[in-house]
Backbone as a chain_set.jsonl record, in Angstrom:
{"seq": "VRLSGIDAPEKRQAFGTRARQHLAALVQGKDVIVVWNKHDRYGRIIGKVLTAQCASNACPDALDTGLAQLRAGLAWHYKQYQRDQEAGDRERYSAAEHAARLKHEGLWQDAGPVPPWDYRRRARIAAPLPNGRVLGS", "coords": {"N": [[-0.424, 6.695, -3.861], [-1.196, 4.966, -0.968], [0.458, 3.436, 1.656], [-0.367, 0.221, 2.619], [-1.31, -1.156, 5.766], [0.382, 0.308, 7.43], [0.998, 3.327, 9.324], [2.502, 6.349, 9.177], [4.426, 8.937, 10.872], [3.087, 12.27, 10.728], [4.063, 15.066, 8.634], [4.759, 17.295, 10.24], [5.114, 16.154, 12.683], [7.217, 14.651, 15.233], [9.84, 12.819, 13.843], [8.564, 12.728, 11.408], [9.632, 13.915, 9.038], [11.955, 12.42, 8.809], [10.897, 9.83, 8.434], [9.679, 10.144, 5.943], [11.923, 10.706, 4.366], [13.344, 8.315, 4.606], [11.602, 6.475, 3.381], [11.581, 7.565, 0.803], [14.247, 7.106, 0.074], [14.179, 4.355, -0.154], [12.628, 3.877, -2.433], [13.177, 5.714, -4.473], [14.043, 6.301, -7.799], [13.806, 3.661, -8.469], [12.222, 0.757, -9.871], [8.936, -0.104, -9.003], [6.509, -2.332, -7.613], [3.114, -2.354, -7.08], [0.938, -3.89, -5.023], [-2.385, -4.195, -4.813], [-5.878, -3.701, -3.841], [-7.906, -1.943, -3.299], [-9.311, 1.402, -2.87], [-8.82, 4.38, -0.912], [-10.894, 6.71, 0.949], [-10.244, 9.076, -0.268], [-9.631, 8.452, -2.802], [-7.137, 7.412, -3.266], [-4.879, 4.767, -4.092], [-4.626, 1.95, -2.028], [-2.063, 0.06, -1.011], [0.49, -2.526, -1.038], [3.802, -1.749, -1.388], [6.364, -2.867, -3.324], [9.825, -3.228, -3.946], [12.827, -3.801, -5.802], [16.048, -4.102, -4.416], [18.528, -3.984, -5.62], [20.888, -3.523, -8.321], [20.229, -4.882, -10.654], [17.533, -6.59, -12.386], [17.5, -9.092, -11.428], [17.138, -9.666, -8.804], [16.415, -11.805, -6.107], [14.382, -11.402, -4.235], [11.882, -8.986, -3.485], [11.785, -5.872, -1.753], [9.593, -5.122, 0.844], [8.291, -2.129, 1.32], [6.681, -0.935, 3.307], [6.99, -2.694, 5.456], [9.715, -2.324, 5.827], [9.721, 0.316, 6.739], [8.486, -0.033, 9.218], [10.36, -1.71, 10.506], [12.49, 0.046, 10.733], [11.545, 1.656, 12.65], [9.903, 3.771, 11.975], [7.23, 3.999, 11.577], [3.88, 3.057, 12.501], [2.268, -0.088, 12.988], [-0.703, -0.285, 11.439], [-3.179, -1.063, 13.081], [-5.927, -0.745, 13.116], [-6.737, -1.235, 10.563], [-5.827, -3.768, 10.02], [-7.213, -6.057, 9.375], [-7.567, -5.945, 6.701], [-5.237, -6.865, 5.67], [-3.199, -9.607, 4.46], [-2.839, -12.635, 6.316], [-0.144, -13.419, 6.85], [1.297, -11.051, 6.321], [0.14, -9.39, 8.232], [1.089, -10.586, 10.6], [3.911, -10.332, 10.239], [4.186, -7.531, 10.103], [3.224, -6.69, 12.611], [5.09, -7.97, 14.292], [7.434, -6.689, 13.439], [6.993, -4.025, 14.22], [6.879, -4.411, 16.99], [9.491, -5.385, 17.528], [11.028, -3.126, 16.789], [10.14, -1.319, 18.694], [11.135, -2.548, 21.043], [13.883, -2.288, 20.592], [14.152, 0.4, 20.614], [14.14, 1.863, 18.232], [14.17, 4.498, 15.82], [11.238, 6.41, 15.961], [10.536, 5.266, 18.326], [12.364, 5.972, 20.18], [11.492, 8.132, 21.551], [9.809, 8.965, 24.595], [7.017, 8.923, 24.708], [5.663, 8.46, 22.001], [3.391, 9.946, 19.705], [0.735, 8.511, 18.097], [0.025, 8.848, 14.588], [-2.718, 8.956, 13.872], [-3.927, 9.86, 16.206], [-2.663, 12.352, 16.408], [-3.648, 13.623, 14.085], [-6.373, 13.683, 14.733], [-6.357, 15.344, 17.008], [-5.446, 17.679, 15.799], [-7.608, 18.265, 14.118], [-9.598, 18.79, 16.025], [-8.53, 21.007, 17.294], [-8.589, 22.874, 15.296], [-9.703, 26.028, 14.178], [-13.132, 27.017, 13.889], [-15.258, 28.385, 11.26], [-16.472, 30.602, 12.489], [-14.571, 31.427, 14.242], [-14.441, 30.131, 16.657], [-13.253, 27.283, 18.556], [-13.412, 23.775, 18.176], [-14.765, 21.886, 20.831], [-14.546, 23.822, 22.742]], "CA": [[-0.501, 5.385, -3.221], [-1.065, 4.928, 0.493], [0.98, 2.127, 2.042], [-1.298, -0.54, 3.453], [-0.801, -1.791, 6.974], [1.185, 1.175, 8.289], [0.704, 4.753, 9.384], [3.75, 7.02, 9.54], [4.208, 10.267, 11.454], [2.788, 13.388, 9.835], [5.238, 15.872, 8.319], [5.109, 18.188, 11.355], [5.332, 15.357, 13.893], [8.569, 14.12, 15.423], [10.21, 11.737, 12.934], [7.806, 12.795, 10.166], [10.555, 14.167, 7.923], [12.857, 11.265, 8.71], [10.137, 8.724, 7.853], [9.506, 10.458, 4.527], [13.229, 10.564, 3.724], [13.67, 6.888, 4.577], [10.775, 5.869, 2.348], [12.071, 8.054, -0.493], [15.497, 6.397, -0.215], [13.851, 2.978, -0.513], [11.955, 3.749, -3.727], [13.581, 6.7, -5.466], [14.792, 5.824, -8.947], [13.656, 2.214, -8.611], [10.923, 0.254, -10.309], [8.166, -0.664, -7.894], [5.271, -3.066, -7.888], [2.11, -2.061, -6.064], [-0.078, -4.941, -4.907], [-3.498, -3.492, -4.184], [-7.224, -4.12, -4.219], [-8.928, -0.972, -2.905], [-8.991, 2.811, -2.768], [-9.316, 4.998, 0.313], [-11.985, 7.662, 0.708], [-9.727, 10.178, -1.08], [-9.357, 7.926, -4.129], [-5.778, 6.89, -3.38], [-4.695, 3.317, -4.035], [-4.036, 1.427, -0.792], [-1.374, -1.148, -1.436], [1.822, -2.908, -0.568], [4.779, -1.322, -2.39], [7.534, -3.742, -3.346], [10.882, -2.748, -4.832], [14.1, -4.523, -5.78], [17.077, -3.261, -3.804], [19.816, -4.186, -6.272], [20.977, -2.842, -9.615], [19.648, -5.647, -11.762], [16.2, -7.153, -12.137], [17.687, -10.479, -11.034], [17.027, -9.799, -7.347], [15.516, -12.904, -5.783], [13.248, -10.938, -3.433], [11.608, -7.557, -3.474], [11.649, -5.307, -0.419], [8.297, -4.575, 1.232], [8.675, -0.839, 1.886], [5.951, -0.716, 4.554], [7.671, -3.485, 6.476], [10.996, -1.656, 6.078], [9.435, 1.486, 7.577], [8.239, -0.532, 10.57], [11.627, -2.2, 11.071], [13.318, 1.209, 11.044], [10.893, 2.412, 13.715], [9.417, 5.014, 11.385], [5.791, 3.873, 11.338], [3.091, 2.168, 13.358], [1.424, -1.058, 12.307], [-2.022, 0.343, 11.504], [-4.001, -2.186, 13.513], [-7.334, -0.476, 12.807], [-7.017, -1.779, 9.233], [-5.079, -5.005, 9.82], [-8.071, -7.101, 8.79], [-7.42, -5.836, 5.252], [-3.963, -7.483, 5.301], [-3.087, -11.059, 4.487], [-2.422, -13.074, 7.658], [1.313, -13.382, 6.962], [1.713, -9.65, 6.418], [-0.316, -8.904, 9.535], [2.026, -11.091, 11.612], [5.229, -9.712, 10.024], [4.118, -6.106, 10.431], [3.094, -6.584, 14.058], [6.377, -8.368, 14.875], [8.423, -5.664, 13.111], [6.767, -2.884, 15.121], [7.252, -4.844, 18.344], [10.959, -5.433, 17.595], [11.527, -1.749, 16.746], [9.856, -0.743, 20.014], [12.082, -3.109, 22.015], [15.23, -1.767, 20.303], [14.07, 1.865, 20.638], [14.494, 2.354, 16.904], [13.402, 5.599, 15.263], [10.301, 7.146, 16.815], [10.404, 4.593, 19.627], [13.321, 6.598, 21.097], [10.713, 9.068, 22.365], [9.139, 8.334, 25.733], [5.587, 8.735, 24.419], [5.346, 8.894, 20.64], [1.959, 10.13, 19.45], [0.343, 7.91, 16.815], [-0.451, 9.868, 13.652], [-4.176, 9.082, 13.882], [-4.247, 10.743, 17.334], [-2.169, 13.67, 16.028], [-4.6, 14.198, 13.132], [-7.619, 13.957, 15.454], [-6.118, 16.535, 17.834], [-5.354, 18.833, 14.9], [-8.976, 18.595, 13.682], [-10.311, 19.355, 17.171], [-7.962, 22.323, 17.59], [-8.772, 23.784, 14.156], [-10.796, 26.989, 14.416], [-14.324, 26.977, 13.034], [-15.407, 29.634, 10.505], [-16.867, 31.708, 13.374], [-13.449, 31.739, 15.121], [-14.42, 29.267, 17.827], [-12.517, 26.028, 18.423], [-14.191, 22.621, 18.611], [-14.498, 21.433, 22.185], [-14.488, 24.929, 23.706]], "C": [[-0.326, 5.569, -1.721], [-0.603, 3.525, 0.852], [0.003, 1.42, 2.971], [-0.574, -1.076, 4.681], [0.03, -0.919, 7.876], [0.604, 2.58, 8.308], [1.959, 5.414, 9.929], [3.458, 8.387, 10.145], [3.91, 11.311, 10.375], [4.037, 14.261, 9.69], [5.691, 16.731, 9.511], [5.296, 17.463, 12.68], [6.807, 14.995, 14.009], [8.74, 12.907, 14.51], [9.427, 11.732, 11.627], [8.704, 12.983, 8.951], [11.47, 12.975, 7.721], [12.151, 10.069, 8.073], [9.976, 8.923, 6.353], [10.823, 10.266, 3.769], [13.621, 9.091, 3.583], [12.885, 6.185, 3.474], [11.259, 6.288, 0.958], [13.357, 7.323, -0.885], [15.24, 4.957, -0.653], [13.334, 2.85, -1.938], [12.486, 4.654, -4.835], [14.454, 6.092, -6.562], [14.686, 4.331, -9.195], [12.285, 1.886, -9.187], [10.221, -0.338, -9.096], [6.982, -1.438, -8.441], [4.329, -2.722, -6.75], [1.055, -3.153, -6.121], [-1.235, -4.321, -4.139], [-4.836, -4.061, -4.626], [-8.307, -3.149, -3.766], [-8.381, 0.445, -2.926], [-9.466, 3.32, -1.411], [-10.379, 6.037, -0.034], [-11.555, 8.88, -0.104], [-9.371, 9.73, -2.496], [-7.949, 7.398, -4.328], [-5.804, 5.366, -3.357], [-4.09, 2.973, -2.69], [-3.372, 0.119, -1.172], [-0.032, -1.362, -0.78], [2.79, -2.566, -1.696], [6.028, -2.177, -2.24], [8.554, -3.178, -4.323], [12.128, -3.611, -4.684], [15.165, -3.583, -5.228], [18.468, -3.53, -4.385], [19.751, -3.608, -7.682], [20.301, -3.603, -10.754], [18.255, -6.136, -11.393], [16.286, -8.604, -11.68], [17.631, -10.666, -9.522], [16.051, -10.917, -7.018], [14.267, -12.447, -5.033], [13.097, -9.436, -3.568], [11.429, -7.113, -2.027], [10.242, -4.753, -0.241], [8.591, -3.259, 1.96], [7.923, -0.504, 3.181], [6.604, -1.457, 5.71], [9.015, -2.862, 6.828], [10.804, -0.416, 6.956], [9.205, 1.063, 9.032], [9.533, -0.981, 11.24], [12.548, -1.059, 11.477], [12.723, 2.046, 12.182], [10.323, 3.731, 13.222], [7.944, 4.951, 11.001], [5.186, 2.967, 12.403], [2.438, 1.119, 12.469], [0.002, -0.548, 12.52], [-3.061, -0.729, 11.812], [-5.495, -1.98, 13.225], [-7.716, -1.102, 11.46], [-6.301, -3.108, 8.976], [-5.918, -6.128, 9.227], [-8.007, -7.078, 7.27], [-6.125, -6.48, 4.752], [-4.082, -8.996, 5.245], [-2.515, -11.449, 5.843], [-0.912, -12.994, 7.845], [1.842, -11.969, 7.101], [1.337, -9.076, 7.776], [0.655, -9.335, 10.63], [3.398, -10.443, 11.482], [5.229, -8.25, 10.45], [4.045, -5.906, 11.946], [4.427, -6.908, 14.743], [7.446, -7.305, 14.621], [8.246, -4.436, 14.004], [7.223, -3.238, 16.535], [8.775, -4.847, 18.507], [11.552, -4.024, 17.604], [11.286, -1.047, 18.088], [10.875, -1.234, 21.046], [13.486, -2.557, 21.844], [15.291, -0.239, 20.358], [14.569, 2.477, 19.331], [13.61, 3.543, 16.535], [12.522, 6.298, 16.273], [10.126, 6.51, 18.178], [11.481, 5.048, 20.601], [12.594, 7.549, 22.044], [9.972, 8.317, 23.461], [7.667, 8.047, 25.435], [5.235, 9.197, 23.022], [3.828, 8.925, 20.414], [1.627, 9.498, 18.102], [-0.244, 8.97, 15.885], [-1.968, 10.027, 13.626], [-4.629, 9.945, 15.059], [-3.821, 12.17, 17.029], [-3.164, 14.36, 15.091], [-5.915, 14.56, 13.82], [-7.477, 15.215, 16.303], [-6.059, 17.795, 16.973], [-6.742, 19.251, 14.418], [-9.746, 19.274, 14.803], [-9.83, 20.773, 17.457], [-8.161, 23.325, 16.465], [-9.926, 24.738, 14.429], [-11.932, 26.806, 13.416], [-14.437, 28.307, 12.295], [-15.771, 30.839, 11.391], [-15.759, 32.058, 14.38], [-13.367, 30.89, 16.37], [-13.637, 28.005, 17.528], [-13.401, 24.898, 18.906], [-13.813, 22.234, 20.029], [-14.428, 22.566, 23.195], [-15.838, 25.603, 23.842]], "O": [[0.593, 6.255, -1.272], [-1.192, 2.538, 0.411], [-0.401, 1.973, 3.994], [0.612, -1.402, 4.635], [0.368, -1.335, 8.984], [-0.171, 2.967, 7.434], [2.423, 5.076, 11.018], [2.372, 8.934, 9.957], [4.419, 11.234, 9.257], [4.948, 14.203, 10.516], [6.89, 16.869, 9.751], [5.604, 18.092, 13.693], [7.549, 15.026, 13.027], [7.849, 12.061, 14.432], [9.603, 10.826, 10.813], [8.551, 12.286, 7.948], [11.73, 12.568, 6.588], [12.746, 9.367, 7.255], [10.12, 7.976, 5.58], [10.834, 9.726, 2.662], [14.165, 8.681, 2.558], [13.445, 5.389, 2.72], [11.338, 5.464, 0.048], [13.534, 6.962, -2.048], [16.007, 4.403, -1.44], [13.568, 1.833, -2.591], [12.263, 4.381, -6.014], [15.469, 5.454, -6.284], [15.398, 3.79, -10.041], [11.322, 2.633, -9.014], [10.847, -0.994, -8.263], [6.527, -1.226, -9.565], [4.71, -2.793, -5.582], [0.368, -3.322, -7.129], [-1.096, -3.966, -2.968], [-4.937, -4.786, -5.616], [-9.493, -3.472, -3.832], [-7.172, 0.667, -2.989], [-10.397, 2.768, -0.826], [-10.715, 6.212, -1.205], [-12.402, 9.636, -0.578], [-8.871, 10.521, -3.295], [-7.593, 6.98, -5.43], [-6.64, 4.755, -2.692], [-3.144, 3.627, -2.25], [-4.037, -0.821, -1.605], [0.497, -0.504, -0.074], [2.626, -3.031, -2.824], [6.661, -2.211, -1.185], [8.194, -2.705, -5.401], [12.446, -4.089, -3.595], [15.172, -2.394, -5.546], [19.473, -3.322, -3.706], [18.678, -3.25, -8.168], [19.849, -2.99, -11.721], [17.856, -6.098, -10.23], [15.262, -9.276, -11.556], [18.032, -11.712, -9.012], [14.964, -10.973, -7.594], [13.203, -13.047, -5.184], [14.077, -8.712, -3.742], [10.976, -7.885, -1.182], [9.757, -3.999, -1.084], [9.083, -3.272, 3.088], [8.484, 0.147, 4.062], [6.752, -0.916, 6.806], [9.415, -2.866, 7.992], [11.634, -0.132, 7.82], [9.674, 1.723, 9.96], [9.774, -0.668, 12.406], [13.298, -1.175, 12.446], [13.327, 3.025, 12.621], [10.268, 4.704, 13.975], [7.469, 5.752, 10.197], [5.881, 2.226, 13.097], [2.092, 1.404, 11.322], [-0.443, -0.398, 13.658], [-3.735, -1.236, 10.915], [-6.239, -2.953, 13.104], [-8.875, -1.454, 11.241], [-6.184, -3.528, 7.825], [-5.372, -7.059, 8.635], [-8.347, -8.064, 6.616], [-5.935, -6.626, 3.545], [-4.945, -9.592, 5.891], [-1.781, -10.671, 6.452], [-0.446, -12.546, 8.893], [2.736, -11.714, 7.908], [2.125, -8.36, 8.395], [1.007, -8.532, 11.495], [3.993, -10.046, 12.483], [6.174, -7.787, 11.089], [4.733, -5.045, 12.495], [4.842, -6.204, 15.663], [8.276, -7.046, 15.493], [9.227, -3.87, 14.488], [7.883, -2.436, 17.195], [9.29, -4.363, 19.515], [12.489, -3.76, 18.357], [12.126, -0.278, 18.554], [11.411, -0.445, 21.824], [14.207, -2.373, 22.825], [16.356, 0.348, 20.17], [15.309, 3.461, 19.321], [12.436, 3.584, 16.9], [12.997, 6.733, 17.322], [9.616, 7.152, 19.097], [11.522, 4.569, 21.734], [13.014, 7.752, 23.184], [9.559, 7.172, 23.274], [7.136, 7.025, 25.872], [4.575, 10.223, 22.862], [3.094, 8.05, 20.873], [2.175, 9.902, 17.076], [-0.93, 9.886, 16.339], [-2.462, 11.128, 13.38], [-5.606, 10.684, 14.939], [-4.546, 13.11, 17.357], [-3.486, 15.534, 15.275], [-6.505, 15.603, 13.538], [-8.373, 16.059, 16.317], [-6.559, 18.848, 17.367], [-7.032, 20.444, 14.316], [-10.474, 20.237, 14.557], [-10.624, 21.641, 17.819], [-7.923, 24.517, 16.66], [-10.999, 24.316, 14.86], [-11.709, 26.481, 12.25], [-13.769, 29.27, 12.671], [-15.411, 31.971, 11.068], [-15.97, 32.884, 15.269], [-12.357, 30.91, 17.073], [-13.384, 27.691, 16.364], [-14.072, 25.03, 19.93], [-12.633, 22.26, 20.38], [-14.266, 22.312, 24.389], [-15.978, 26.556, 24.61]]}, "num_chains": 1, "name": "protein.A"}
């Protein structure tokens, strides 16, 4: 499952491990509900992952784990795909990222955090070709 509406740092990026650990703490050992309606190009479900954060199933509200990642400053609101979100989610996600930036939460402590889509693009460009050359050189 790929979380809709967010993009978190890659494993080797600053805060990548922390983002993964935070997400794992939110869902590990808990029942989750995935609200989804599409797959990405790799066949993964793209959806909103909701989980109860209490011991019983009597929790009045489920936690939106993508929104929790944004509030903790451990993801970007993935604006390139925001049109795929419901309007309310789009507004909440954008506001959560903005608030985390203002409070310098998580990755926003860094002076110039690199969005994961830029990190991945740079990694693809720097990857050597079969003939040993590097793209762009």
